[in-house]
C-alpha positions as CSV (number, residue, x, y, z in Angstrom):
1,M,24.2,26.3,-10.3
2,T,22.0,24.1,-8.1
3,T,22.1,21.1,-10.3
4,R,25.7,21.4,-10.9
5,W,26.5,21.3,-7.0
6,L,24.2,18.4,-6.7
7,A,25.8,16.5,-9.4
8,A,29.2,17.2,-7.7
9,V,27.6,15.7,-4.5
10,G,26.7,12.6,-6.4
11,E,30.0,12.2,-8.3
12,Q,32.5,13.3,-5.6
13,V,30.8,12.8,-2.0
14,L,28.4,9.8,-2.1
15,P,30.8,7.3,-3.6
16,G,32.9,7.6,-0.6
17,A,30.6,8.4,2.1
18,G,30.4,4.9,3.5
19,A,27.0,3.8,4.9
20,V,24.7,6.4,3.7
21,A,21.0,5.1,3.9
22,A,18.9,7.8,2.1
23,L,19.3,11.4,0.3
24,Q,17.0,13.9,1.7
25,I,16.8,16.3,-1.5
26,A,14.8,19.2,0.1
27,N,14.0,20.7,3.3
28,E,10.6,22.2,4.4
29,G,9.3,22.6,0.9
30,V,11.4,24.8,-1.9
31,Y,13.2,27.6,0.0
32,T,11.5,26.4,3.3
33,S,8.1,27.4,1.8
34,G,6.1,24.3,2.1
35,A,3.5,25.7,4.5
36,L,3.5,29.5,3.0
37,P,0.4,31.0,1.4
38,L,0.0,30.2,-2.5
39,T,0.4,33.8,-3.1
40,A,3.9,33.8,-1.5
41,Y,5.6,32.6,-4.7
42,D,6.5,32.1,-7.7
43,Y,5.7,35.3,-9.8
44,S,9.3,35.3,-11.5
45,P,9.3,35.2,-15.3
46,S,10.3,31.5,-15.3
47,G,7.6,30.7,-12.5
48,L,4.9,32.2,-14.6
49,A,6.3,30.3,-17.8
50,F,6.0,27.2,-15.9
51,Y,2.4,28.1,-14.8
52,R,1.3,28.7,-18.3
53,D,3.1,25.4,-19.5
54,R,1.0,23.6,-17.0
55,L,-2.2,25.2,-18.2
56,R,-1.2,24.1,-21.8
57,S,-0.6,20.5,-20.7
58,W,-4.3,20.5,-18.9
59,Y,-6.2,22.3,-21.5
60,G,-4.3,22.0,-24.8
61,T,-5.3,25.3,-26.5
62,P,-6.2,28.8,-25.2
63,E,-9.5,28.5,-26.9
64,E,-10.3,25.3,-24.8
65,Y,-8.9,27.1,-21.8
66,D,-11.3,30.1,-22.5
67,A,-14.3,27.8,-23.1
68,V,-14.0,26.0,-19.8
69,H,-13.1,29.2,-17.7
70,G,-15.5,31.7,-19.5
71,T,-12.7,33.9,-20.4
72,A,-11.4,35.5,-23.9
73,Y,-7.5,35.4,-23.7
74,G,-6.8,33.7,-26.9
75,D,-3.0,33.3,-26.0
76,W,-1.2,31.6,-23.0
77,A,1.0,34.8,-22.5
78,Q,-2.1,36.9,-21.6
79,I,-3.2,34.6,-18.8
80,E,-2.0,36.0,-15.4
81,P,-2.1,34.2,-12.1
82,P,-5.3,34.5,-10.5
83,G,-6.4,36.4,-7.3
84,P,-9.1,36.6,-4.7
85,S,-11.8,37.8,-7.3
86,S,-10.8,35.2,-10.0
87,G,-13.1,32.2,-11.0
88,P,-12.8,29.1,-8.8
89,L,-11.3,27.1,-11.7
90,A,-8.6,29.6,-12.1
91,Q,-7.8,29.5,-8.5
92,A,-7.8,25.7,-8.3
93,D,-5.4,25.9,-11.4
94,W,-2.8,28.1,-9.5
95,G,-2.8,25.5,-6.6
96,R,-2.5,22.4,-8.8
97,A,0.4,24.5,-10.6
98,H,2.1,24.8,-7.2
99,A,1.8,21.0,-6.5
100,E,3.4,20.4,-9.8
101,Y,6.0,23.0,-9.2
102,L,7.1,21.2,-6.1
103,A,7.1,17.9,-7.7
104,R,9.1,19.2,-10.7
105,V,11.9,20.7,-8.4
106,Y,12.2,17.4,-6.4
107,R,12.5,15.4,-9.7
108,V,15.0,17.8,-11.2
109,W,17.2,17.9,-8.1
110,A,17.0,14.1,-7.5
111,R,18.1,13.5,-11.1
112,A,21.0,16.0,-10.8
113,V,22.5,13.8,-7.9
114,G,22.3,10.7,-10.1
115,S,22.2,8.3,-7.0
116,D,20.6,5.1,-6.7
117,L,19.8,6.0,-2.8
118,P,16.2,6.3,-1.7
119,V,15.2,10.0,-1.9
120,L,12.9,11.7,0.6
121,V,12.0,15.3,1.5
122,N,11.1,17.1,4.5
123,L,8.0,19.2,4.5
124,N,7.1,21.7,7.3
125,P,3.7,21.2,8.6
126,P,0.5,23.1,7.9
127,T,-0.3,26.0,10.0
128,V,-4.1,26.8,10.9
129,P,-4.4,29.9,8.4
130,E,-2.5,28.2,5.6
131,L,-3.8,24.7,5.9
132,D,-5.7,24.9,2.6
133,D,-2.5,26.3,1.1
134,W,-0.5,23.3,2.4
135,L,-3.0,20.7,1.1
136,A,-3.0,22.3,-2.3
137,R,0.7,22.4,-2.5
138,V,1.8,19.2,-0.9
139,R,0.7,16.2,-3.3
140,P,2.9,13.4,-2.7
141,E,1.1,11.2,-5.3
142,L,2.9,13.6,-7.9
143,W,6.4,12.8,-6.5
144,G,6.9,9.3,-7.9
145,E,9.6,7.4,-6.1
146,I,10.4,10.5,-3.8
147,S,9.1,9.7,-0.4
148,Y,7.4,12.1,2.0
149,G,8.6,13.3,5.4
150,F,7.5,16.2,7.7
151,T,8.6,18.3,10.5
152,N,7.3,19.1,14.0
153,W,7.2,22.9,15.3
154,M,3.5,23.0,15.7
155,G,3.0,23.5,19.6
156,V,2.4,21.2,22.3
157,V,-0.1,18.8,21.0
158,S,-1.1,17.4,24.6
159,A,-2.4,21.0,25.6
160,D,-3.4,22.6,22.2
161,A,-6.1,20.9,20.2
162,G,-5.3,22.8,17.2
163,A,-1.7,21.8,17.3
164,Q,-2.8,18.0,17.7
165,A,-5.1,18.5,14.7
166,R,-2.3,19.7,12.3
167,Y,0.3,17.1,13.8
168,V,-2.3,14.3,13.0
169,I,-2.9,15.6,9.4
170,A,0.7,15.9,8.6
171,A,1.3,12.4,9.7
172,K,-1.6,10.9,7.9
173,R,-0.9,12.7,4.5
174,A,1.3,10.1,3.2
175,P,3.7,7.3,4.7
176,G,6.8,8.7,6.0
177,P,8.9,9.8,8.9
178,N,8.7,12.7,11.3
179,L,12.1,14.0,10.5
180,E,12.2,16.8,13.1
181,E,10.5,15.8,16.5
182,N,11.4,18.5,18.8
183,W,13.5,16.9,21.7
184,G,15.6,20.0,22.4
185,F,14.2,23.2,22.1
186,A,12.3,24.8,25.1
187,E,13.6,28.3,25.2
188,L,12.9,28.8,21.3
189,Y,9.6,27.4,21.2
190,D,7.8,26.3,24.5
191,P,8.9,25.7,28.0
192,A,6.8,22.4,28.1
193,Y,9.8,21.0,26.0
194,V,12.1,21.1,29.0
195,D,10.6,17.6,30.1
196,G,10.8,14.5,27.8
197,A,7.3,13.7,28.3
198,T,6.2,16.2,26.0
199,S,8.4,14.9,23.2
200,F,7.6,11.2,24.2
201,H,4.0,12.1,23.7
202,Q,4.4,13.7,20.3
203,S,6.8,10.9,18.9
204,L,4.2,8.3,19.8
205,L,1.3,10.5,18.4
206,A,3.3,10.6,15.0
207,L,3.6,6.9,14.8
208,A,0.0,6.1,15.8
209,A,-1.3,8.6,13.2
210,G,0.7,6.9,10.6
211,A,4.4,8.0,10.4
212,T,7.0,5.4,9.7
213,G,9.6,6.6,12.2
214,F,10.8,9.6,14.0
215,N,14.0,11.5,14.2
216,V,15.1,12.9,17.7
217,Y,15.8,16.4,16.8
218,T,18.4,17.0,18.0
219,G,19.7,14.3,20.1
220,V,22.9,16.1,21.0
221,A,23.5,19.8,21.7
222,T,26.5,21.7,20.3
223,S,28.4,24.6,22.0
224,G,29.7,25.7,18.4
225,W,26.9,28.0,17.9
226,G,28.3,31.4,17.8
227,P,27.0,34.8,16.5
228,E,28.5,34.2,13.1
229,L,26.0,31.4,12.8
230,D,23.0,32.9,14.4
231,A,23.0,36.4,15.9
232,A,19.4,36.0,17.3
233,H,19.7,33.0,19.6
234,A,22.5,32.2,22.1
235,G,24.1,28.9,22.4
236,P,24.1,26.0,22.8
237,Y,22.0,24.6,20.2
238,P,19.3,23.2,21.3
239,D,19.1,24.2,24.7
240,C,17.7,20.9,26.4
241,A,18.8,18.0,24.1
242,P,19.1,14.5,25.4
243,V,22.9,15.0,25.5
244,D,24.1,18.3,26.4
245,A,26.9,20.1,24.6
246,G,29.4,18.7,27.0
247,G,28.5,15.1,26.2
248,A,26.7,14.2,29.2
249,A,23.5,12.5,29.3
250,T,20.3,14.6,30.7
251,G,17.1,13.3,32.2
252,K,15.6,13.0,28.7
253,A,18.2,10.4,27.5
254,P,16.5,7.5,29.1
255,V,13.3,8.3,27.7
256,V,14.9,8.3,24.3
257,R,16.9,5.2,24.9
258,A,13.7,3.3,26.1
259,L,11.7,4.4,22.9
260,A,14.6,3.5,20.7
261,D,15.1,0.1,22.2
262,F,11.2,-0.6,22.1
263,F,11.2,0.2,18.4
264,A,14.4,-1.5,17.7
265,T,12.8,-4.7,19.0
266,H,9.4,-4.2,17.6
267,G,9.4,-1.4,15.0
268,T,9.2,-3.7,12.0
269,E,6.1,-5.8,13.5
270,F,4.7,-2.4,14.6
271,L,4.6,-1.1,11.0
272,E,3.3,-4.3,9.9
273,C,0.2,-4.0,12.1
274,V,-2.9,-2.2,10.6
275,P,-4.5,0.9,12.3
276,R,-8.0,0.4,13.6
277,R,-9.8,2.8,11.4
278,S,-13.5,2.4,10.0
279,D,-13.9,6.0,8.4
280,A,-12.0,8.3,6.4
281,F,-11.9,11.9,4.9
282,G,-11.4,12.4,1.2
283,L,-9.3,15.2,0.2
284,Y,-10.5,17.1,-2.8
285,L,-7.6,19.4,-3.5
286,P,-9.0,21.8,-6.1
287,Y,-11.2,23.0,-3.3
288,A,-8.0,23.7,-1.1
289,G,-6.6,25.8,-4.1
290,I,-10.0,28.0,-4.2
291,A,-10.0,28.5,-0.5
292,A,-6.3,29.5,-0.3
293,L,-6.9,32.1,-3.0
294,S,-10.3,33.3,-2.3
295,G,-9.7,33.9,1.5
296,E,-13.6,33.2,1.6
297,T,-14.9,31.4,5.0
298,E,-17.9,30.0,2.9
299,G,-17.9,28.4,-0.5
300,P,-15.6,25.7,-1.6
301,G,-12.7,24.6,0.6
302,C,-11.0,21.6,2.0
303,A,-9.4,22.6,5.3
304,R,-12.5,23.7,6.9
305,A,-14.2,20.3,6.4
306,L,-11.2,18.3,7.3
307,L,-10.6,20.3,10.7
308,A,-14.4,19.7,11.4
309,F,-14.1,16.1,10.7
310,H,-11.0,15.6,12.6
311,E,-12.8,17.3,15.7
312,R,-15.8,15.0,15.4
313,M,-13.7,11.9,15.4
314,R,-11.7,13.1,18.1
315,A,-14.7,13.6,20.3
316,R,-15.9,10.1,19.3
317,G,-12.5,8.7,20.2
318,L,-12.0,7.3,16.9
319,D,-9.0,7.2,14.5
320,Y,-9.5,7.7,10.8
321,G,-7.9,7.5,7.4
322,L,-7.2,10.3,4.9
323,V,-7.7,9.6,1.2
324,E,-6.7,11.9,-1.7
325,L,-9.7,11.5,-4.2
326,E,-8.2,12.3,-7.5
327,S,-5.7,9.3,-7.1
328,A,-7.7,7.0,-5.1
329,T,-8.7,3.4,-6.1
330,P,-11.9,1.5,-5.4
331,E,-9.8,-0.9,-3.4
332,E,-8.4,2.1,-1.2
333,L,-12.1,3.2,-0.3
334,A,-13.3,-0.2,0.2
335,A,-11.1,-0.2,3.5
336,Y,-13.6,2.2,5.0
337,R,-17.3,2.0,5.9
338,S,-17.9,5.7,5.4
339,L,-16.0,8.5,3.5
340,T,-16.6,12.2,4.4
341,V,-16.0,14.5,1.6
342,P,-16.0,18.3,1.2
343,G,-19.1,19.9,-0.6
344,G,-19.2,22.4,-3.4
345,P,-20.5,23.1,-6.8
346,F,-18.2,20.6,-8.8
347,L,-16.3,17.4,-8.4
348,H,-14.2,15.8,-10.9
349,R,-16.5,13.2,-13.0
350,R,-13.9,10.3,-12.3
351,V,-14.2,11.1,-8.6
352,Q,-18.0,11.2,-8.8
353,E,-17.9,7.9,-10.5
354,L,-15.6,6.4,-7.9
355,L,-17.8,7.6,-5.0
356,A,-20.9,6.4,-6.6
357,G,-19.3,3.0,-7.1
358,Y,-18.1,3.0,-3.5
359,A,-21.7,3.7,-2.3
360,K,-23.2,1.1,-4.6
361,A,-20.7,-1.6,-2.8
362,G,-22.2,-0.5,0.6
363,G,-19.8,2.5,1.7
364,V,-21.7,5.5,3.1
365,V,-20.7,9.0,1.5
366,L,-21.2,11.8,3.7
367,V,-21.1,15.4,2.0
368,D,-20.2,18.4,4.3
369,G,-21.6,21.1,2.3
370,P,-23.6,21.2,-1.0
371,V,-23.8,18.1,-3.3
372,P,-21.8,18.7,-6.6
373,E,-23.9,18.8,-9.7
374,L,-21.0,19.6,-12.1
375,D,-17.7,18.3,-13.2
376,E,-14.3,19.8,-13.2
377,R,-15.1,21.6,-16.5
378,L,-18.2,22.8,-14.9
379,E,-20.5,20.7,-17.2
380,P,-23.5,19.0,-15.7
381,C,-22.6,16.0,-13.7
382,A,-24.8,14.8,-10.9
383,L,-23.5,11.1,-10.4
384,L,-22.8,11.4,-6.7
385,A,-26.3,13.2,-5.9
386,P,-28.2,10.0,-5.5
387,F,-25.6,8.4,-3.1
388,A,-25.0,11.3,-0.9
389,T,-25.8,11.3,2.7
390,P,-26.1,14.3,5.1
391,L,-23.7,14.8,8.0
392,P,-25.0,13.3,11.3
393,A,-25.3,15.4,14.4
394,A,-22.1,15.7,16.4
395,P,-22.0,13.3,19.3
396,S,-22.0,14.8,22.7
397,A,-19.9,11.7,24.2
398,P,-17.3,9.4,23.1
399,D,-18.4,6.5,20.6
400,Q,-19.1,2.9,22.0
401,E,-16.4,1.9,19.4
402,S,-14.0,4.1,21.2
403,L,-11.0,2.5,22.9
404,L,-11.3,5.1,25.6
405,M,-13.6,4.1,28.6
406,Y,-12.3,6.9,31.2
407,G,-9.6,9.6,31.5
408,E,-8.7,12.4,29.3
409,A,-6.6,10.8,26.6
410,D,-6.2,9.7,22.9
411,A,-5.8,6.2,22.1
412,F,-4.8,4.2,19.1
413,L,-4.8,0.4,18.2
414,R,-3.0,-1.5,15.7
415,S,-3.3,-5.1,15.0
416,H,-1.3,-7.5,13.0
417,P,-3.1,-9.1,9.9
418,G,-1.7,-12.5,10.4
419,R,-0.9,-12.8,14.1
420,D,-2.5,-12.3,17.4
421,V,-0.4,-9.2,18.1
422,H,-1.6,-5.7,18.9
423,Y,0.1,-2.3,19.7
424,L,-1.7,0.2,22.1
425,I,-0.5,3.8,22.2
426,V,-2.2,6.0,24.9
427,L,-1.6,9.5,24.8
428,V,-2.4,11.7,28.1
429,Q,-3.7,15.0,27.7
430,T,-2.5,17.9,29.9
431,G,-4.8,18.3,32.8
432,N,-5.6,14.7,33.2
433,E,-5.7,13.2,36.7
434,G,-6.0,9.5,37.5
435,P,-5.7,6.4,35.3
436,I,-6.8,5.8,32.0
437,G,-9.1,3.2,31.1
438,L,-9.2,1.2,27.7
439,R,-10.9,-1.4,25.6
440,T,-8.6,-4.0,24.1
441,P,-8.8,-7.2,22.3
442,Y,-8.0,-8.9,25.5
443,G,-10.3,-7.1,27.8
444,N,-10.0,-3.9,29.8
445,V,-6.6,-2.1,30.5
446,E,-5.8,0.5,32.7
447,V,-2.8,2.9,32.3
448,V,-1.4,5.2,34.8
449,A,0.9,7.8,33.2
450,A,1.9,11.6,33.7
451,E,-0.1,14.4,32.5
452,G,1.1,15.3,28.8
453,G,2.8,11.7,28.7
454,G,1.9,8.6,27.3
455,A,2.5,4.8,26.8
456,V,3.2,2.2,24.1
457,L,2.2,-1.5,24.9
458,R,2.5,-4.6,23.0
459,L,-0.3,-7.1,23.3
460,A,0.0,-10.8,22.2
461,G,-1.3,-14.0,23.0
462,G,-4.0,-12.5,25.5
463,E,-1.3,-10.8,27.6
464,I,0.4,-7.4,27.8
465,G,4.2,-7.8,27.0
466,D,6.7,-5.1,26.6
467,V,5.8,-1.6,27.6
468,V,7.0,2.0,27.9
469,V,5.0,4.5,30.2
470,R,6.2,7.9,31.0
471,G,5.5,8.6,34.6
472,V,7.2,11.9,35.1
473,N,6.3,15.4,33.7
474,A,8.7,17.9,35.7
475,Y,7.3,20.9,33.7
476,L,3.7,20.2,35.0
477,D,5.0,19.0,38.3
478,C,3.6,15.6,37.9
479,A,5.1,12.4,39.0
480,V,3.1,9.1,39.0
481,E,4.0,5.5,39.6
482,A,3.7,4.6,36.0
483,S,1.7,1.2,35.6
484,V,-0.4,-0.9,33.3
485,R,-3.2,-3.2,34.6
486,L,-4.7,-6.0,32.7
487,D,-7.8,-8.0,34.3
488,G,-6.7,-6.9,37.7
489,V,-3.1,-8.0,37.2
490,R,-0.7,-5.0,37.7
491,A,2.9,-4.2,36.8
492,G,4.3,-0.8,37.8
493,A,7.4,1.3,38.5
494,G,8.8,1.0,42.0
495,G,7.8,4.5,42.8
496,P,7.1,7.8,41.2
497,G,8.8,7.3,37.6
498,D,8.7,5.5,34.4
499,L,7.7,2.0,33.5
500,V,10.2,0.4,31.0
501,R,10.0,-3.3,30.2
502,I,11.5,-4.6,26.9
503,G,12.2,-8.2,26.5
504,G,10.6,-9.1,29.6
505,S,8.0,-11.6,31.0
506,A,4.3,-10.9,30.0
507,L,1.6,-9.3,32.2
């Protein structure tokens, strides 16, 4: 029924729909389940048939499956989904099957529409308890031409370190837009969203971490939100959008306009610029499936090591890359001076060969946990062991490579590969008082912005050009004269408020 409906959309709706830019084929996973535990679905007869079909494609025969897993089934139909006490390979299989399930559904739906439009999906982000489940299931490398996109709904990242980590991980997982940045919901989610500074901060964080764009969700409120649609929440929907249900601009509208104008002018160039990152984390997703099903706080896992790595890098004031190891190439790894990987008993033979080659070429492989001595079939394989380096002690202060010199903020720099052009994003944490000092290619820069707000600056030819700085956060009762300063030369707002300069003279 679903594919027939989608085919009708492709035949009857899209040909006369005018300027349609792309097709979003799914929302928040399948059945809005992108961040649910791996045990939440699919145990239906068709779901189990799909799982056993995947096992057949991976192992060939029941006898080979039994030999690898140490079982004695002898027939595919006898193999049931694993649980907390199952062997680690079976748990990893279930996670991999979920990833291929998602990919299969996306491809089936996209083919049913039969359109040549670009196709993308919208994944809800990981929650802390289900981060391993999310990592195991969400594998954009399996989707072919279908592009990645993600939502918000993780909390106020300027005040919540856990929300900030999940937000960054979602944005880094694959290139794609943030399709639902919360610009309109305060009553439903958090009162901090009543001011545009919160959403401004998060929209910039998504772009800094790797997103290719953001969607203002929702830009315009509607009064047509009656109990027949939603009996749990009163209208309008949403409660504090940039344009209200009567069509009037609210205090958020100028902030959205400034961001839209800045990236309409510079967005293409911004995306051409390369983030300043020297270190990366390697995702080994079989461990995510194991941790998701076992529920153990010890033993193989991916999320635990990733979150610890994120916290170390943030404490050092450094950005980082995220690499999926089973599909990575030597060229991808060569972009980084170090790669941190989760430790455990086994690692794919091809991955061990890849990491060993990276180390031989001068890269540093840091293993968070035991160094693997087996391959994916639990056969002896210690190719990585001679090249593994223990994790260093956690730093007590920001790294000398950090952009941040003083103030409580996160800072990200992107540089153009062929021109003297850079973009600096500064994200001020809740609780910061005073200016933010930063190292840039042109010397020290000082930014004054509101608590929980931020700034985006274009640097070119030794000067600061266009800027957008948020100087007000009414929710935190904070209003400052937004400004930027380079080598003693200052540009600022004419009183407490935002600084917006697009197409203006350089500083």
